[in-house]
mmCIF file as gemmi writes it, N, C-alpha and C atoms, coordinates in Angstrom:
data_model
loop_
_atom_site.group_PDB
_atom_site.id
_atom_site.type_symbol
_atom_site.label_atom_id
_atom_site.label_alt_id
_atom_site.label_comp_id
_atom_site.label_asym_id
_atom_site.label_entity_id
_atom_site.label_seq_id
_atom_site.pdbx_PDB_ins_code
_atom_site.Cartn_x
_atom_site.Cartn_y
_atom_site.Cartn_z
_atom_site.occupancy
_atom_site.B_iso_or_equiv
_atom_site.pdbx_formal_charge
_atom_site.auth_seq_id
_atom_site.auth_asym_id
_atom_site.pdbx_PDB_model_num
ATOM 1 N N . UNK Axp A 1 ? 157.24 119.582 35.145 1 0 ? 1 A 1
ATOM 2 C CA . UNK Axp A 1 ? 157.567 119.136 33.804 1 0 ? 1 A 1
ATOM 3 C C . UNK Axp A 1 ? 157.803 117.631 33.867 1 0 ? 1 A 1
ATOM 4 N N . UNK Axp A 2 ? 157.308 116.926 32.871 1 0 ? 2 A 1
ATOM 5 C CA . UNK Axp A 2 ? 157.528 115.486 32.908 1 0 ? 2 A 1
ATOM 6 C C . UNK Axp A 2 ? 158.984 115.161 32.567 1 0 ? 2 A 1
ATOM 7 N N . UNK Axp A 3 ? 159.377 113.967 32.94 1 0 ? 3 A 1
ATOM 8 C CA . UNK Axp A 3 ? 160.78 113.553 32.819 1 0 ? 3 A 1
ATOM 9 C C . UNK Axp A 3 ? 161.29 113.612 31.375 1 0 ? 3 A 1
ATOM 10 N N . UNK Axp A 4 ? 160.46 113.235 30.422 1 0 ? 4 A 1
ATOM 11 C CA . UNK Axp A 4 ? 160.874 113.26 29.02 1 0 ? 4 A 1
ATOM 12 C C . UNK Axp A 4 ? 161.153 114.671 28.527 1 0 ? 4 A 1
ATOM 13 N N . UNK Axp A 5 ? 160.271 115.597 28.878 1 0 ? 5 A 1
ATOM 14 C CA . UNK Axp A 5 ? 160.473 116.992 28.468 1 0 ? 5 A 1
ATOM 15 C C . UNK Axp A 5 ? 161.694 117.587 29.143 1 0 ? 5 A 1
ATOM 16 N N . UNK Axp A 6 ? 161.893 117.246 30.419 1 0 ? 6 A 1
ATOM 17 C CA . UNK Axp A 6 ? 163.056 117.738 31.146 1 0 ? 6 A 1
ATOM 18 C C . UNK Axp A 6 ? 164.35 117.189 30.541 1 0 ? 6 A 1
ATOM 19 N N . UNK Axp A 7 ? 164.32 115.926 30.153 1 0 ? 7 A 1
ATOM 20 C CA . UNK Axp A 7 ? 165.499 115.314 29.529 1 0 ? 7 A 1
ATOM 21 C C . UNK Axp A 7 ? 165.819 115.994 28.2 1 0 ? 7 A 1
ATOM 22 N N . UNK Axp A 8 ? 164.793 116.328 27.423 1 0 ? 8 A 1
ATOM 23 C CA . UNK Axp A 8 ? 165.011 117.041 26.158 1 0 ? 8 A 1
ATOM 24 C C . UNK Axp A 8 ? 165.61 118.421 26.401 1 0 ? 8 A 1
ATOM 25 N N . UNK Axp A 9 ? 165.094 119.122 27.414 1 0 ? 9 A 1
ATOM 26 C CA . UNK Axp A 9 ? 165.656 120.424 27.749 1 0 ? 9 A 1
ATOM 27 C C . UNK Axp A 9 ? 167.121 120.277 28.174 1 0 ? 9 A 1
ATOM 28 N N . UNK Axp A 10 ? 167.391 119.257 28.983 1 0 ? 10 A 1
ATOM 29 C CA . UNK Axp A 10 ? 168.756 118.999 29.435 1 0 ? 10 A 1
ATOM 30 C C . UNK Axp A 10 ? 169.681 118.822 28.226 1 0 ? 10 A 1
ATOM 31 N N . UNK Axp A 11 ? 169.251 118.024 27.263 1 0 ? 11 A 1
ATOM 32 C CA . UNK Axp A 11 ? 170.071 117.774 26.068 1 0 ? 11 A 1
ATOM 33 C C . UNK Axp A 11 ? 170.328 119.067 25.298 1 0 ? 11 A 1
ATOM 34 N N . UNK Axp A 12 ? 169.36 119.979 25.287 1 0 ? 12 A 1
ATOM 35 C CA . UNK Axp A 12 ? 169.546 121.269 24.598 1 0 ? 12 A 1
ATOM 36 C C . UNK Axp A 12 ? 170.459 122.205 25.376 1 0 ? 12 A 1
ATOM 37 N N . UNK Axp A 13 ? 170.328 122.211 26.693 1 0 ? 13 A 1
ATOM 38 C CA . UNK Axp A 13 ? 171.055 123.164 27.533 1 0 ? 13 A 1
ATOM 39 C C . UNK Axp A 13 ? 172.482 122.736 27.87 1 0 ? 13 A 1
ATOM 40 N N . UNK Axp A 14 ? 172.755 121.448 27.872 1 0 ? 14 A 1
ATOM 41 C CA . UNK Axp A 14 ? 174.073 120.963 28.289 1 0 ? 14 A 1
ATOM 42 C C . UNK Axp A 14 ? 175.219 121.555 27.459 1 0 ? 14 A 1
ATOM 43 N N . UNK Axp A 15 ? 175.148 121.575 26.117 1 0 ? 15 A 1
ATOM 44 C CA . UNK Axp A 15 ? 176.26 122.177 25.354 1 0 ? 15 A 1
ATOM 45 C C . UNK Axp A 15 ? 176.503 123.644 25.703 1 0 ? 15 A 1
ATOM 46 N N . UNK Axp A 16 ? 175.443 124.404 25.922 1 0 ? 16 A 1
ATOM 47 C CA . UNK Axp A 16 ? 175.595 125.806 26.301 1 0 ? 16 A 1
ATOM 48 C C . UNK Axp A 16 ? 176.256 125.924 27.673 1 0 ? 16 A 1
ATOM 49 N N . UNK Axp A 17 ? 175.841 125.075 28.604 1 0 ? 17 A 1
ATOM 50 C CA . UNK Axp A 17 ? 176.44 125.081 29.945 1 0 ? 17 A 1
ATOM 51 C C . UNK Axp A 17 ? 177.917 124.729 29.875 1 0 ? 17 A 1
ATOM 52 N N . UNK Axp A 18 ? 178.273 123.769 29.034 1 0 ? 18 A 1
ATOM 53 C CA . UNK Axp A 18 ? 179.682 123.39 28.89 1 0 ? 18 A 1
ATOM 54 C C . UNK Axp A 18 ? 180.503 124.524 28.294 1 0 ? 18 A 1
ATOM 55 N N . UNK Axp A 19 ? 179.962 125.205 27.295 1 0 ? 19 A 1
ATOM 56 C CA . UNK Axp A 19 ? 180.679 126.35 26.708 1 0 ? 19 A 1
ATOM 57 C C . UNK Axp A 19 ? 180.844 127.466 27.737 1 0 ? 19 A 1
ATOM 58 N N . UNK Axp A 20 ? 179.794 127.735 28.51 1 0 ? 20 A 1
ATOM 59 C CA . UNK Axp A 20 ? 179.865 128.752 29.553 1 0 ? 20 A 1
ATOM 60 C C . UNK Axp A 20 ? 180.972 128.414 30.545 1 0 ? 20 A 1
ATOM 61 N N . UNK Axp A 21 ? 181.008 127.169 31.014 1 0 ? 21 A 1
ATOM 62 C CA . UNK Axp A 21 ? 182.023 126.779 31.992 1 0 ? 21 A 1
ATOM 63 C C . UNK Axp A 21 ? 183.426 126.871 31.413 1 0 ? 21 A 1
ATOM 64 N N . UNK Axp A 22 ? 183.605 126.443 30.177 1 0 ? 22 A 1
ATOM 65 C CA . UNK Axp A 22 ? 184.93 126.536 29.551 1 0 ? 22 A 1
ATOM 66 C C . UNK Axp A 22 ? 185.392 127.985 29.465 1 0 ? 22 A 1
ATOM 67 N N . UNK Axp A 23 ? 184.491 128.875 29.081 1 0 ? 23 A 1
ATOM 68 C CA . UNK Axp A 23 ? 184.848 130.297 28.983 1 0 ? 23 A 1
ATOM 69 C C . UNK Axp A 23 ? 185.105 130.885 30.365 1 0 ? 23 A 1
ATOM 70 N N . UNK Axp A 24 ? 184.303 130.512 31.35 1 0 ? 24 A 1
ATOM 71 C CA . UNK Axp A 24 ? 184.513 130.987 32.712 1 0 ? 24 A 1
ATOM 72 C C . UNK Axp A 24 ? 185.892 130.579 33.214 1 0 ? 24 A 1
ATOM 73 N N . UNK Axp A 25 ? 186.244 129.308 33.038 1 0 ? 25 A 1
ATOM 74 C CA . UNK Axp A 25 ? 187.547 128.81 33.489 1 0 ? 25 A 1
ATOM 75 C C . UNK Axp A 25 ? 188.67 129.546 32.765 1 0 ? 25 A 1
ATOM 76 N N . UNK Axp A 26 ? 188.509 129.777 31.476 1 0 ? 26 A 1
ATOM 77 C CA . UNK Axp A 26 ? 189.526 130.498 30.696 1 0 ? 26 A 1
ATOM 78 C C . UNK Axp A 26 ? 189.705 131.921 31.239 1 0 ? 26 A 1
ATOM 79 N N . UNK Axp A 27 ? 188.611 132.65 31.419 1 0 ? 27 A 1
ATOM 80 C CA . UNK Axp A 27 ? 188.704 134.03 31.892 1 0 ? 27 A 1
ATOM 81 C C . UNK Axp A 27 ? 189.174 134.108 33.342 1 0 ? 27 A 1
ATOM 82 N N . UNK Axp A 28 ? 188.693 133.213 34.18 1 0 ? 28 A 1
ATOM 83 C CA . UNK Axp A 28 ? 189.121 133.19 35.573 1 0 ? 28 A 1
ATOM 84 C C . UNK Axp A 28 ? 190.619 132.903 35.657 1 0 ? 28 A 1
ATOM 85 N N . UNK Axp A 29 ? 191.091 131.954 34.851 1 0 ? 29 A 1
ATOM 86 C CA . UNK Axp A 29 ? 192.515 131.637 34.821 1 0 ? 29 A 1
ATOM 87 C C . UNK Axp A 29 ? 193.356 132.841 34.405 1 0 ? 29 A 1
ATOM 88 N N . UNK Axp A 30 ? 192.87 133.573 33.408 1 0 ? 30 A 1
ATOM 89 C CA . UNK Axp A 30 ? 193.585 134.76 32.949 1 0 ? 30 A 1
ATOM 90 C C . UNK Axp A 30 ? 193.63 135.828 34.044 1 0 ? 30 A 1
ATOM 91 N N . UNK Axp A 31 ? 192.518 136.024 34.741 1 0 ? 31 A 1
ATOM 92 C CA . UNK Axp A 31 ? 192.488 136.997 35.836 1 0 ? 31 A 1
ATOM 93 C C . UNK Axp A 31 ? 193.454 136.606 36.954 1 0 ? 31 A 1
ATOM 94 N N . UNK Axp A 32 ? 193.46 135.337 37.294 1 0 ? 32 A 1
ATOM 95 C CA . UNK Axp A 32 ? 194.354 134.858 38.349 1 0 ? 32 A 1
ATOM 96 C C . UNK Axp A 32 ? 195.811 135.033 37.939 1 0 ? 32 A 1
ATOM 97 N N . UNK Axp A 33 ? 196.105 134.692 36.701 1 0 ? 33 A 1
ATOM 98 C CA . UNK Axp A 33 ? 197.48 134.828 36.202 1 0 ? 33 A 1
ATOM 99 C C . UNK Axp A 33 ? 197.914 136.292 36.198 1 0 ? 33 A 1
ATOM 100 N N . UNK Axp A 34 ? 197.039 137.175 35.734 1 0 ? 34 A 1
ATOM 101 C CA . UNK Axp A 34 ? 197.358 138.605 35.707 1 0 ? 34 A 1
ATOM 102 C C . UNK Axp A 34 ? 197.561 139.168 37.107 1 0 ? 34 A 1
ATOM 103 N N . UNK Axp A 35 ? 196.893 138.592 38.086 1 0 ? 35 A 1
ATOM 104 C CA . UNK Axp A 35 ? 197.027 139.044 39.47 1 0 ? 35 A 1
ATOM 105 C C . UNK Axp A 35 ? 198.202 138.374 40.177 1 0 ? 35 A 1
ATOM 106 N N . UNK Axp A 36 ? 198.875 137.462 39.475 1 0 ? 36 A 1
ATOM 107 C CA . UNK Axp A 36 ? 200.014 136.764 40.068 1 0 ? 36 A 1
ATOM 108 C C . UNK Axp A 36 ? 199.614 135.715 41.094 1 0 ? 36 A 1
ATOM 109 N N . UNK Axp A 37 ? 198.411 135.226 40.982 1 0 ? 37 A 1
ATOM 110 C CA . UNK Axp A 37 ? 197.907 134.222 41.921 1 0 ? 37 A 1
ATOM 111 C C . UNK Axp A 37 ? 197.925 132.862 41.243 1 0 ? 37 A 1
ATOM 112 N N . UNK Axp A 38 ? 198.462 131.883 41.937 1 0 ? 38 A 1
ATOM 113 C CA . UNK Axp A 38 ? 198.43 130.524 41.387 1 0 ? 38 A 1
ATOM 114 C C . UNK Axp A 38 ? 197.671 129.62 42.348 1 0 ? 38 A 1
ATOM 115 N N . UNK Axp A 39 ? 196.883 128.759 41.774 1 0 ? 39 A 1
ATOM 116 C CA . UNK Axp A 39 ? 196.116 127.817 42.578 1 0 ? 39 A 1
ATOM 117 C C . UNK Axp A 39 ? 196.935 126.55 42.783 1 0 ? 39 A 1
ATOM 118 N N . UNK Axp A 40 ? 196.759 125.94 43.927 1 0 ? 40 A 1
ATOM 119 C CA . UNK Axp A 40 ? 197.481 124.698 44.21 1 0 ? 40 A 1
ATOM 120 C C . UNK Axp A 40 ? 196.879 123.489 43.529 1 0 ? 40 A 1
ATOM 121 N N . UNK Axp A 41 ? 195.65 123.627 43.086 1 0 ? 41 A 1
ATOM 122 C CA . UNK Axp A 41 ? 194.962 122.529 42.411 1 0 ? 41 A 1
ATOM 123 C C . UNK Axp A 41 ? 194.247 123.067 41.186 1 0 ? 41 A 1
ATOM 124 N N . UNK Axp A 42 ? 193.975 122.183 40.255 1 0 ? 42 A 1
ATOM 125 C CA . UNK Axp A 42 ? 193.272 122.575 39.047 1 0 ? 42 A 1
ATOM 126 C C . UNK Axp A 42 ? 191.774 122.677 39.339 1 0 ? 42 A 1
ATOM 127 N N . UNK Axp A 43 ? 191.12 123.67 38.736 1 0 ? 43 A 1
ATOM 128 C CA . UNK Axp A 43 ? 189.678 123.814 38.897 1 0 ? 43 A 1
ATOM 129 C C . UNK Axp A 43 ? 188.957 122.74 38.094 1 0 ? 43 A 1
ATOM 130 N N . UNK Axp A 44 ? 187.886 122.248 38.644 1 0 ? 44 A 1
ATOM 131 C CA . UNK Axp A 44 ? 187.002 121.331 37.939 1 0 ? 44 A 1
ATOM 132 C C . UNK Axp A 44 ? 185.716 122.089 37.646 1 0 ? 44 A 1
ATOM 133 N N . UNK Axp A 45 ? 185.143 121.818 36.499 1 0 ? 45 A 1
ATOM 134 C CA . UNK Axp A 45 ? 183.925 122.538 36.125 1 0 ? 45 A 1
ATOM 135 C C . UNK Axp A 45 ? 182.911 121.571 35.518 1 0 ? 45 A 1
ATOM 136 N N . UNK Axp A 46 ? 182.235 120.818 36.386 1 0 ? 46 A 1
ATOM 137 C CA . UNK Axp A 46 ? 181.301 119.83 35.863 1 0 ? 46 A 1
ATOM 138 C C . UNK Axp A 46 ? 179.923 120.395 35.539 1 0 ? 46 A 1
ATOM 139 N N . UNK Axp A 47 ? 179.313 119.807 34.522 1 0 ? 47 A 1
ATOM 140 C CA . UNK Axp A 47 ? 177.894 119.988 34.257 1 0 ? 47 A 1
ATOM 141 C C . UNK Axp A 47 ? 177.243 118.716 34.788 1 0 ? 47 A 1
ATOM 142 N N . UNK Axp A 48 ? 176.192 118.875 35.563 1 0 ? 48 A 1
ATOM 143 C CA . UNK Axp A 48 ? 175.523 117.719 36.149 1 0 ? 48 A 1
ATOM 144 C C . UNK Axp A 48 ? 175.103 116.754 35.038 1 0 ? 48 A 1
ATOM 145 N N . UNK Axp A 49 ? 175.385 115.483 35.219 1 0 ? 49 A 1
ATOM 146 C CA . UNK Axp A 49 ? 174.971 114.487 34.227 1 0 ? 49 A 1
ATOM 147 C C . UNK Axp A 49 ? 173.469 114.264 34.317 1 0 ? 49 A 1
ATOM 148 N N . UNK Axp A 50 ? 172.887 113.761 33.24 1 0 ? 50 A 1
ATOM 149 C CA . UNK Axp A 50 ? 171.458 113.474 33.27 1 0 ? 50 A 1
ATOM 150 C C . UNK Axp A 50 ? 171.149 112.441 34.356 1 0 ? 50 A 1
ATOM 151 N N . UNK Axp A 51 ? 171.987 111.435 34.483 1 0 ? 51 A 1
ATOM 152 C CA . UNK Axp A 51 ? 171.762 110.391 35.477 1 0 ? 51 A 1
ATOM 153 C C . UNK Axp A 51 ? 171.742 110.977 36.889 1 0 ? 51 A 1
ATOM 154 N N . UNK Axp A 52 ? 172.678 111.879 37.171 1 0 ? 52 A 1
ATOM 155 C CA . UNK Axp A 52 ? 172.742 112.526 38.477 1 0 ? 52 A 1
ATOM 156 C C . UNK Axp A 52 ? 171.522 113.421 38.702 1 0 ? 52 A 1
ATOM 157 N N . UNK Axp A 53 ? 171.128 114.151 37.671 1 0 ? 53 A 1
ATOM 158 C CA . UNK Axp A 53 ? 169.964 115.013 37.773 1 0 ? 53 A 1
ATOM 159 C C . UNK Axp A 53 ? 168.706 114.186 38.019 1 0 ? 53 A 1
ATOM 160 N N . UNK Axp A 54 ? 168.535 113.113 37.264 1 0 ? 54 A 1
ATOM 161 C CA . UNK Axp A 54 ? 167.365 112.249 37.405 1 0 ? 54 A 1
ATOM 162 C C . UNK Axp A 54 ? 167.314 111.633 38.803 1 0 ? 54 A 1
ATOM 163 N N . UNK Axp A 55 ? 168.47 111.204 39.291 1 0 ? 55 A 1
ATOM 164 C CA . UNK Axp A 55 ? 168.543 110.633 40.638 1 0 ? 55 A 1
ATOM 165 C C . UNK Axp A 55 ? 168.157 111.668 41.694 1 0 ? 55 A 1
ATOM 166 N N . UNK Axp A 56 ? 168.64 112.892 41.521 1 0 ? 56 A 1
ATOM 167 C CA . UNK Axp A 56 ? 168.332 113.966 42.47 1 0 ? 56 A 1
ATOM 168 C C . UNK Axp A 56 ? 166.833 114.257 42.484 1 0 ? 56 A 1
ATOM 169 N N . UNK Axp A 57 ? 166.224 114.293 41.307 1 0 ? 57 A 1
ATOM 170 C CA . UNK Axp A 57 ? 164.791 114.553 41.219 1 0 ? 57 A 1
ATOM 171 C C . UNK Axp A 57 ? 163.994 113.475 41.941 1 0 ? 57 A 1
ATOM 172 N N . UNK Axp A 58 ? 164.385 112.23 41.73 1 0 ? 58 A 1
ATOM 173 C CA . UNK Axp A 58 ? 163.684 111.111 42.356 1 0 ? 58 A 1
ATOM 174 C C . UNK Axp A 58 ? 163.918 111.075 43.86 1 0 ? 58 A 1
ATOM 175 N N . UNK Axp A 59 ? 165.178 111.17 44.249 1 0 ? 59 A 1
ATOM 176 C CA . UNK Axp A 59 ? 165.545 111.074 45.667 1 0 ? 59 A 1
ATOM 177 C C . UNK Axp A 59 ? 164.904 112.172 46.503 1 0 ? 59 A 1
ATOM 178 N N . UNK Axp A 60 ? 164.883 113.386 45.961 1 0 ? 60 A 1
ATOM 179 C CA . UNK Axp A 60 ? 164.381 114.542 46.713 1 0 ? 60 A 1
ATOM 180 C C . UNK Axp A 60 ? 162.941 114.907 46.364 1 0 ? 60 A 1
ATOM 181 N N . UNK Axp A 61 ? 162.309 114.092 45.528 1 0 ? 61 A 1
ATOM 182 C CA . UNK Axp A 61 ? 160.926 114.357 45.085 1 0 ? 61 A 1
ATOM 183 C C . UNK Axp A 61 ? 160.77 115.795 44.586 1 0 ? 61 A 1
ATOM 184 N N . UNK Axp A 62 ? 161.751 116.243 43.801 1 0 ? 62 A 1
ATOM 185 C CA . UNK Axp A 62 ? 161.696 117.607 43.27 1 0 ? 62 A 1
ATOM 186 C C . UNK Axp A 62 ? 160.728 117.68 42.096 1 0 ? 62 A 1
ATOM 187 N N . UNK Axp A 63 ? 160.021 118.765 42.012 1 0 ? 63 A 1
ATOM 188 C CA . UNK Axp A 63 ? 159.125 119.023 40.897 1 0 ? 63 A 1
ATOM 189 C C . UNK Axp A 63 ? 159.541 120.354 40.291 1 0 ? 63 A 1
ATOM 190 N N . UNK Axp A 64 ? 160.392 120.289 39.277 1 0 ? 64 A 1
ATOM 191 C CA . UNK Axp A 64 ? 160.894 121.508 38.654 1 0 ? 64 A 1
ATOM 192 C C . UNK Axp A 64 ? 160.353 121.609 37.235 1 0 ? 64 A 1
ATOM 193 N N . UNK Axp A 65 ? 160.329 122.813 36.711 1 0 ? 65 A 1
ATOM 194 C CA . UNK Axp A 65 ? 159.837 123.016 35.355 1 0 ? 65 A 1
ATOM 195 C C . UNK Axp A 65 ? 160.967 123.29 34.368 1 0 ? 65 A 1
ATOM 196 N N . UNK Axp A 66 ? 162.21 123.382 34.881 1 0 ? 66 A 1
ATOM 197 C CA . UNK Axp A 66 ? 163.352 123.658 34.012 1 0 ? 66 A 1
ATOM 198 C C . UNK Axp A 66 ? 164.654 123.249 34.711 1 0 ? 66 A 1
ATOM 199 N N . UNK Axp A 67 ? 165.604 122.804 33.925 1 0 ? 67 A 1
ATOM 200 C CA . UNK Axp A 67 ? 166.934 122.494 34.468 1 0 ? 67 A 1
ATOM 201 C C . UNK Axp A 67 ? 167.555 123.729 35.106 1 0 ? 67 A 1
ATOM 202 N N . UNK Axp A 68 ? 167.19 124.877 34.611 1 0 ? 68 A 1
ATOM 203 C CA . UNK Axp A 68 ? 167.757 126.13 35.102 1 0 ? 68 A 1
ATOM 204 C C . UNK Axp A 68 ? 167.355 126.437 36.541 1 0 ? 68 A 1
ATOM 205 N N . UNK Axp A 69 ? 166.376 125.722 37.06 1 0 ? 69 A 1
ATOM 206 C CA . UNK Axp A 69 ? 165.953 125.912 38.445 1 0 ? 69 A 1
ATOM 207 C C . UNK Axp A 69 ? 166.89 125.229 39.437 1 0 ? 69 A 1
ATOM 208 N N . UNK Axp A 70 ? 167.741 124.337 38.943 1 0 ? 70 A 1
ATOM 209 C CA . UNK Axp A 70 ? 168.678 123.639 39.822 1 0 ? 70 A 1
ATOM 210 C C . UNK Axp A 70 ? 169.824 124.56 40.196 1 0 ? 70 A 1
ATOM 211 N N . UNK Axp A 71 ? 170.186 124.561 41.474 1 0 ? 71 A 1
ATOM 212 C CA . UNK Axp A 71 ? 171.301 125.422 41.892 1 0 ? 71 A 1
ATOM 213 C C . UNK Axp A 71 ? 172.658 124.771 41.635 1 0 ? 71 A 1
ATOM 214 N N . UNK Axp A 72 ? 172.662 123.532 41.163 1 0 ? 72 A 1
ATOM 215 C CA . UNK Axp A 72 ? 173.932 122.868 40.878 1 0 ? 72 A 1
ATOM 216 C C . UNK Axp A 72 ? 173.967 122.22 39.493 1 0 ? 72 A 1
ATOM 217 N N . UNK Axp A 73 ? 173.247 122.798 38.541 1 0 ? 73 A 1
ATOM 218 C CA . UNK Axp A 73 ? 173.283 122.293 37.159 1 0 ? 73 A 1
ATOM 219 C C . UNK Axp A 73 ? 174.71 122.392 36.628 1 0 ? 73 A 1
ATOM 220 N N . UNK Axp A 74 ? 175.383 123.494 36.965 1 0 ? 74 A 1
ATOM 221 C CA . UNK Axp A 74 ? 176.799 123.643 36.647 1 0 ? 74 A 1
ATOM 222 C C . UNK Axp A 74 ? 177.525 124.018 37.933 1 0 ? 74 A 1
ATOM 223 N N . UNK Axp A 75 ? 178.814 123.78 37.952 1 0 ? 75 A 1
ATOM 224 C CA . UNK Axp A 75 ? 179.578 124.134 39.131 1 0 ? 75 A 1
ATOM 225 C C . UNK Axp A 75 ? 181.064 124.276 38.835 1 0 ? 75 A 1
ATOM 226 N N . UNK Axp A 76 ? 181.727 124.993 39.703 1 0 ? 76 A 1
ATOM 227 C CA . UNK Axp A 76 ? 183.182 125.136 39.631 1 0 ? 76 A 1
ATOM 228 C C . UNK Axp A 76 ? 183.717 124.83 41.015 1 0 ? 76 A 1
ATOM 229 N N . UNK Axp A 77 ? 184.701 123.961 41.067 1 0 ? 77 A 1
ATOM 230 C CA . UNK Axp A 77 ? 185.3 123.601 42.36 1 0 ? 77 A 1
ATOM 231 C C . UNK Axp A 77 ? 186.751 123.236 42.155 1 0 ? 77 A 1
ATOM 232 N N . UNK Axp A 78 ? 187.467 123.243 43.266 1 0 ? 78 A 1
ATOM 233 C CA . UNK Axp A 78 ? 188.873 122.849 43.205 1 0 ? 78 A 1
ATOM 234 C C . UNK Axp A 78 ? 189.078 121.592 44.024 1 0 ? 78 A 1
C-alpha cells in the first residue's frame, strides 16, 4: 500500500484503537481491583503515532497493506 493510502487508513483506525485501549484498561483495572491485586505502576496504553509508524516502515523496509498487520499498532505496558 502506498504511504498516502496507509496514512489515510491510520487516520481512520486510530480513534477506534484508542477507544479499544481505553476500554481494555478500564476492564482490566476492574478485574484487578475485584481480584484484590494492585499494580505498583500505572499502565500505559499507547497507539503508535503516524511518525513512529512511518519511521518503522522506512527503517525496516516494511511493505504492508494495512496498519492492522503491525504487531505493535497498539500496546499496553507498565
